[in-house]
C-alpha positions as CSV (number, residue, x, y, z in Angstrom):
1,M,-106.9,-23.8,230.2
2,P,-105.3,-23.8,233.7
3,Q,-106.3,-21.1,236.1
4,V,-103.5,-18.6,236.9
5,Q,-103.7,-17.1,240.4
6,Q,-103.3,-13.3,240.2
7,T,-101.6,-11.5,243.0
8,P,-102.9,-8.0,243.9
9,S,-100.8,-5.2,242.4
10,L,-101.2,-3.0,245.5
11,K,-98.2,-3.2,247.7
12,C,-99.4,-0.7,250.2
13,T,-102.8,-1.6,251.7
14,E,-102.8,1.6,253.8
15,C,-102.6,3.8,250.7
16,A,-105.3,1.7,249.0
17,A,-107.6,2.2,251.9
18,G,-107.1,5.9,251.7
19,L,-107.7,6.1,248.0
20,L,-110.6,3.7,247.6
21,A,-114.0,5.3,247.9
22,P,-116.7,3.5,250.0
23,D,-119.4,5.3,248.1
24,G,-118.5,4.0,244.6
25,P,-116.1,5.0,241.9
26,K,-114.4,8.4,241.9
27,S,-113.7,10.7,239.0
28,A,-110.1,11.3,237.9
29,R,-110.4,14.8,239.2
30,E,-111.1,13.5,242.7
31,V,-108.2,11.1,242.5
32,W,-105.9,14.0,241.4
33,E,-107.1,16.1,244.3
34,E,-106.5,13.3,246.8
35,L,-103.0,12.8,245.5
36,R,-102.3,16.5,245.8
37,Q,-103.7,16.6,249.4
38,Q,-101.4,13.7,250.3
39,G,-98.4,15.5,248.7
40,Q,-97.9,12.7,246.3
41,S,-97.4,12.7,242.5
42,A,-99.0,10.2,240.2
43,R,-95.5,8.9,239.4
44,D,-94.8,8.4,243.1
45,W,-98.1,6.6,243.6
46,A,-97.4,4.4,240.5
47,L,-94.0,3.3,241.7
48,Q,-95.2,2.7,245.2
49,H,-97.9,0.4,243.9
50,G,-95.9,-1.4,241.2
51,F,-97.4,0.2,238.1
52,E,-95.7,2.0,235.2
53,P,-96.0,5.8,235.7
54,T,-96.9,6.4,232.1
55,L,-99.8,3.9,232.4
56,V,-101.1,5.7,235.5
57,Y,-101.0,9.0,233.7
58,S,-102.8,7.5,230.7
59,V,-105.6,6.2,233.0
60,L,-106.0,9.4,234.9
61,S,-106.1,11.5,231.7
62,G,-108.7,9.3,230.1
63,N,-106.6,8.0,227.3
64,R,-107.3,4.4,228.3
65,K,-110.7,2.7,228.5
66,C,-109.5,0.5,231.4
67,L,-111.7,-2.5,230.4
68,R,-109.1,-5.2,231.1
69,G,-105.5,-5.8,231.8
70,K,-103.1,-3.5,233.6
71,S,-105.1,-0.3,232.9
72,H,-108.1,-1.9,234.6
73,E,-106.0,-2.9,237.6
74,V,-104.7,0.7,237.8
75,A,-108.2,2.1,237.6
76,K,-109.4,-0.3,240.3
77,A,-106.5,0.6,242.6
78,L,-107.1,4.3,242.2
79,G,-110.8,3.9,242.9
80,L,-112.0,4.8,239.4
81,K,-113.8,1.5,239.0
């Protein structure tokens, strides 16, 4: 099977640097708090980074396991993984 090169979903590396934790994965509560401190909604963050807002809400609410696919990409981008 041919290898498909994946491009990163993050469009804004400055935002990613601000959200990713150097100490390891964050909790959803910590991500919500950081978004609030930045004055940004989860919807705004999702659109800015090229994700569906409903998927971001599902990841942050714990309705997705985030083991693979887009939900895993969202969790990594938010610093949850």
